[in-house]
C-alpha positions in Angstrom: -22.1 -11.6 -3.2 -22.9 -10.2 -6.3 -26.8 -10.5 -5.9 -26.5 -8.8 -2.4 -24.6 -5.8 -3.9 -27.1 -5.6 -6.6 -30.2 -5.7 -4.2 -28.9 -4.1 -1.2 -26.0 -1.8 -2.0 -26.7 -0.3 -5.6 -30.0 1.2 -4.8 -28.4 3.8 -2.4 -26.4 5.2 -5.4 -29.9 5.7 -7.5 -28.5 3.6 -10.4 -30.8 1.2 -12.5 -29.8 -2.2 -10.8 -31.4 -4.5 -13.5 -28.9 -3.8 -16.1 -25.8 -3.4 -13.9 -22.9 -5.5 -14.5 -20.8 -6.4 -11.5 -17.6 -8.1 -11.6 -14.4 -8.7 -9.3 -11.7 -6.4 -9.6 -8.0 -6.4 -8.8 -6.2 -8.6 -6.3 -6.1 -6.8 -3.1 -5.5 -8.6 0.2 -8.0 -6.7 2.3 -11.1 -5.2 0.9 -13.7 -6.7 -1.5 -13.5 -4.7 -4.8 -16.0 -4.7 -7.7 -16.4 -2.8 -11.1 -20.0 -1.8 -11.5 -21.1 -0.9 -14.9 -24.6 0.1 -16.2 -26.2 1.7 -19.1 -24.9 5.3 -18.5 -22.1 5.1 -16.1 -19.6 3.0 -14.2 -17.8 3.0 -10.7 -15.6 1.0 -8.5 -17.4 -0.3 -5.5 -15.6 -1.5 -2.3 -16.7 -3.4 0.6 -14.2 -2.3 3.5 -12.8 -4.8 5.7 -14.0 -3.5 9.1 -11.9 -6.1 10.9 -8.9 -4.2 9.6 -10.4 -0.6 9.3 -12.3 -0.3 12.5 -13.1 3.3 11.8 -14.3 3.1 8.2 -15.9 6.5 8.2 -12.4 8.2 9.2 -11.2 6.2 6.1 -13.5 7.6 3.8 -13.3 11.2 5.4 -9.5 10.9 5.1 -9.6 9.9 1.3 -12.3 12.8 0.6 -9.9 15.2 2.2 -6.8 14.2 0.1 -8.8 14.0 -3.1 -10.2 17.4 -2.7 -6.6 18.8 -2.1 -5.2 17.0 -5.2 -8.3 18.3 -7.2 -7.3 21.9 -6.3 -4.0 21.3 -7.1 -4.6 19.8 -10.5 -6.8 22.9 -11.1 -3.8 25.0 -10.6 -1.6 22.6 -12.8 0.5 21.7 -9.8 -0.8 18.1 -10.1 -0.9 16.4 -13.3 -2.3 12.9 -12.2 -5.8 12.1 -12.5 -7.5 12.3 -9.1 -9.4 9.2 -7.7 -12.6 10.9 -6.2 -15.1 9.5 -4.0 -18.7 8.8 -5.6 -21.4 10.0 -3.2 -24.7 8.2 -2.5 -28.0 9.6 -3.6 -28.1 11.5 -0.2 -24.7 12.8 -0.6 -23.0 10.5 1.7 -19.4 9.2 1.1 -20.4 5.6 2.1 -23.3 3.3 3.0 -23.1 1.4 6.2 -25.2 -1.5 6.4 -23.7 -2.7 9.8 -23.3 -6.4 9.8 -23.8 -6.5 6.0 -20.9 -4.4 5.4 -19.6 -0.9 5.0 -19.6 0.2 1.3 -18.1 3.1 -0.6 -17.5 3.9 -4.3 -15.0 5.6 -6.4 -14.7 6.9 -9.8 -13.4 4.2 -12.2 -10.7 5.4 -14.8 -11.1 4.1 -18.3 -8.0 3.3 -20.1 -6.4 2.3 -16.7 -3.9 -0.6 -16.4 -2.1 -1.9 -13.5 1.0 -4.3 -13.3 2.2 -6.6 -10.4 5.7 -7.1 -11.4 8.1 -4.3 -12.6 9.6 -5.5 -15.8 11.9 -2.5 -16.8 13.7 0.6 -15.5 11.3 2.6 -17.1 8.2 1.4 -15.4 10.1 1.6 -12.1 11.2 5.2 -13.0 7.6 6.5 -13.9 5.8 4.6 -10.9 8.4 6.2 -8.3 8.2 9.5 -10.0 4.2 9.4 -9.8 4.5 8.4 -6.0 7.0 11.4 -5.5 4.7 13.7 -7.5 1.7 12.6 -5.2 3.9 13.3 -2.1 5.2 16.4 -3.2 1.5 17.7 -4.1 0.5 16.8 -0.5 3.5 18.4 1.2 1.7 21.7 1.9 -1.4 19.7 3.2 -1.9 19.6 7.0 -1.4 16.0 7.7 -2.7 16.2 11.3 -6.1 16.5 9.6 -6.1 12.8 8.9 -7.0 10.2 11.5 -4.9 7.2 12.1 -7.3 4.6 10.6 -4.7 2.0 11.8 -2.7 3.3 14.6 1.1 2.7 14.6 0.6 0.9 11.1 4.2 1.2 10.3 5.6 0.6 13.7 8.2 -2.2 13.5 8.6 -2.5 17.3 5.0 -3.1 17.7 4.9 -5.6 14.8 7.8 -7.5 16.3 5.9 -7.5 19.9 2.9 -9.0 17.9 5.1 -11.8 16.4 6.6 -12.5 19.7 2.8 -12.9 21.1 2.0 -15.4 18.1 5.0 -17.3 18.7 4.4 -17.7 22.5 0.7 -18.7 22.0 1.5 -20.9 18.7 -2.4 -21.6 18.8 -2.3 -23.7 15.5 1.1 -25.4 16.0 2.7 -23.7 13.2 6.0 -22.3 14.9 8.2 -25.7 13.7 7.0 -24.7 10.2 8.9 -21.2 10.4 11.1 -21.2 13.3 14.3 -20.1 11.1 12.2 -17.1 9.9 11.3 -16.2 13.4 14.9 -16.5 14.5 15.9 -14.0 11.7 13.5 -11.5 12.8 14.6 -11.6 16.4 18.2 -11.3 15.5 17.6 -7.9 14.0 17.7 -5.8 17.0 20.3 -3.2 15.5 17.6 -1.9 13.2 15.4 -1.1 16.0 17.8 1.1 17.5 18.4 2.7 14.4 14.7 3.5 14.1 14.5 5.0 17.6 17.5 7.3 16.7 16.1 8.6 13.4 12.3 8.9 13.8 12.3 12.0 16.0 14.4 13.9 13.5 11.8 13.4 10.7 8.8 15.8 10.0 5.3 14.5 9.8 4.2 14.1 6.3 0.9 13.0 4.6 2.0 9.5 3.5 0.3 7.0 1.2 1.6 4.1 3.2 0.9 1.3 0.5 3.0 2.3 -2.4 2.8 -1.0 -4.3 3.5 -1.1 -7.8 -0.3 -1.9 -8.5 -1.4 1.2 -6.6 -0.1 3.2 -9.6 -2.1 3.0 -12.7 -0.9 3.5 -16.0 -2.6 4.6 -19.1 -2.7 1.7 -21.3 -2.9 3.8 -24.4 0.7 4.9 -24.0 1.8 3.4 -20.6 2.2 6.9 -19.2 1.3 7.6 -15.5 -2.3 7.9 -14.7 -3.2 7.9 -11.3 -2.3 7.0 -7.5 -5.1 4.7 -6.2 -6.0 3.1 -2.8 -5.9 6.0 -0.4 -7.3 3.8 2.5 -3.9 4.0 4.5 -3.2 7.6 3.9 -2.2 9.0 7.3 0.3 11.1 8.7 4.0 9.5 9.0 7.4 9.5 7.5 8.1 9.4 3.7 11.0 6.9 4.3 8.1 4.2 4.5 6.6 5.0 1.3 10.0 4.8 -0.2 10.7 1.6 1.3 7.5 0.0 0.1 8.5 0.9 -3.5 11.8 -0.8 -3.1 9.9 -4.0 -1.6 7.4 -4.2 -4.4 9.3 -3.1 -7.3 12.7 -4.7 -7.0 12.1 -8.3 -7.1 11.7 -10.1 -10.5 9.2 -12.3 -8.6 5.5 -11.4 -7.2 5.6 -11.1 -3.4 4.1 -14.5 -3.0 6.4 -16.5 -5.3 7.8 -19.5 -3.7 10.8 -19.3 -6.2 13.3 -17.9 -3.6 16.3 -18.5 -5.7 15.0 -15.7 -8.0 14.1 -13.4 -5.3 16.6 -10.5 -5.3 16.8 -6.7 -5.3 17.6 -5.8 -9.0 20.1 -3.0 -8.7 19.0 -1.1 -11.9 15.4 -1.1 -10.7 16.5 0.3 -7.2 18.7 2.9 -9.0 15.5 4.0 -11.2 13.2 4.3 -8.2 15.8 6.7 -6.4 15.9 8.6 -9.7 12.2 9.0 -10.0 11.3 9.5 -6.5 14.0 12.2 -5.8 13.3 14.0 -9.2 10.1 15.2 -7.4 11.0 15.4 -3.8 14.5 16.7 -4.0 13.6 20.1 -3.0 11.0 18.9 -0.4 12.9 16.3 1.7 15.0 17.5 4.5 18.6 16.1 4.7 17.4 13.8 7.6 14.6 12.5 5.4 16.7 11.8 2.4 19.2 10.1 4.8 16.3 7.9 6.2 15.4 6.4 2.9 17.8 3.5 3.0 16.6 2.8 6.7 12.9 2.8 5.3 13.8 0.2 2.4 15.2 -2.2 5.0 12.3 -1.6 7.4 9.5 -2.2 5.2 11.0 -5.6 3.7 11.5 -6.8 7.4 8.1 -5.6 8.7 6.0 -6.9 6.0 7.5 -10.2 6.3 6.9 -9.9 10.0 3.3 -9.0 9.2 2.8 -12.0 7.0 4.6 -14.3 9.3 2.4 -13.2 12.5 -0.7 -13.8 10.5 0.5 -17.2 9.5 1.2 -18.3 13.1 -2.2 -16.6 14.0 -4.4 -18.7 11.6 -4.7 -16.2 8.5 -7.0 -13.8 10.2 -5.7 -10.5 8.5 -4.6 -11.2 4.8 -6.7 -12.9 2.3 -5.2 -16.4 1.6 -5.5 -18.6 -1.4 -4.1 -21.9 -0.3 -2.5 -23.4 2.9 0.8 -21.7 4.2 0.1 -18.9 1.7 1.1 -16.3 4.3 4.3 -18.4 5.2 5.3 -18.0 1.5 4.8 -14.4 1.5 6.6 -14.1 4.5 9.9 -16.3 3.2 9.6 -14.0 0.1 10.0 -10.7 2.0 12.7 -11.9 4.1 14.6 -13.3 1.1 14.4 -9.7 -0.4 15.6 -8.2 2.9 18.6 -10.2 3.0 19.3 -9.3 -0.5 19.0 -5.5 0.6 21.5 -6.3 3.3 24.2 -8.1 0.9 23.9 -5.2 -1.7 24.1 -2.3 0.7 27.5 -0.7 -0.2 26.5 -0.4 -3.7 22.7 0.5 -3.5 23.5 3.4 -1.1 25.5 5.1 -3.8 22.4 5.9 -5.6 21.1 8.5 -3.1 24.2 10.6 -3.9 
C-alpha cells in the first residue's frame, strides 16, 4: 500500500516522492489514513472507503464547504478552534479519483495534536464536549441543506433495526446462535421507536458532525487544550441529539468500545454531567426547548443504534467495519448494549444534569 501511495498518489500533489515518509495514522474503522511527511511539508492522506461512502465527491465537497465557513468564523474570532482544511492537488482538485485503485484526499496535518480513546477525567470530557458544542454553534447559521447526504438515513434507528432483522432472517454465516440474547434485547425496545417518531418532527435541521467520538476532538499536547474537531466525513444535516448521544456513548464508559470486560462497562455519572455542562455552555442559547429535551433520547438512541450496527455487521460477515479478530464486531455490540442498559438503569439521576 505504501509503495502504491508513493508511486501513484503523491505525484498528484506535486511533492518529491523519493524522500516522502508515509506511515499509518489513527485507528479508524472505515478509511485508510496515513501521515505523509517530506523535506518541506506534511499532510494527512486518506483513502476513502467507497463501499461505505458511495458518493465520495459529495463528501469532499461537504467538508470543503464546512471548512470554508469555519475559517471565515475564525477570521472574525467567532470560532477559536483550528480548522481542518483540504489540501488540493496540483491541479486544484479536492481529491484524486483513481477508480478501482481508490479515491484519495489530503487534509492539513496539525502539529502538536493529540487524541485519546478513553476519557480519564471530567476535565477531558468537559473540554471535548465544549469543543463539539462550539463547532455546532459556529455552524448554526450555516445552511445545512447545502450538504449532500453522503450516507442517507445514517442515524435512522428504524432503518438500522430493519437491517438487523434482514441479517437475522438470512443468517448467512450461521452466527445467530452466538448473539441471540442481544438480538432479543434490540427487538424488545419498541417504545424508543415510538418516542423517536413523536420527537423528530419537532426538531430543526442542523449541520451535524455525526461522529462525535472522543478521538475526533484533538487536544494540543503542549497544554492539553482543545485544538480541533476532525473527521468531517459524515457531516450532514440532521438533529443535534445524535451528536450529543455519540459523546455520551464514547465518553462515559471507562472501557474502549470493543472491550470485552463488560463488568467494567458503565456510564460514569460524573463524566455524563461534564458532557452536559460543556455542550450546553456553548449551545444553551442556540438549542430550542425541544432540542434540549431531545438530548436524553439521543443518548439512548446512539448507544442502542451503534450496537445494532455492530451486531448487524457481525451477522453479515463483517463487511462494513474493519475487524482485527474473529467476533470483533460482536464484542463491540455487546459493549454498546451493556452501556445502553447502564443508561436506562441511571435514568432518573442522569436526567437531572439537563436542568
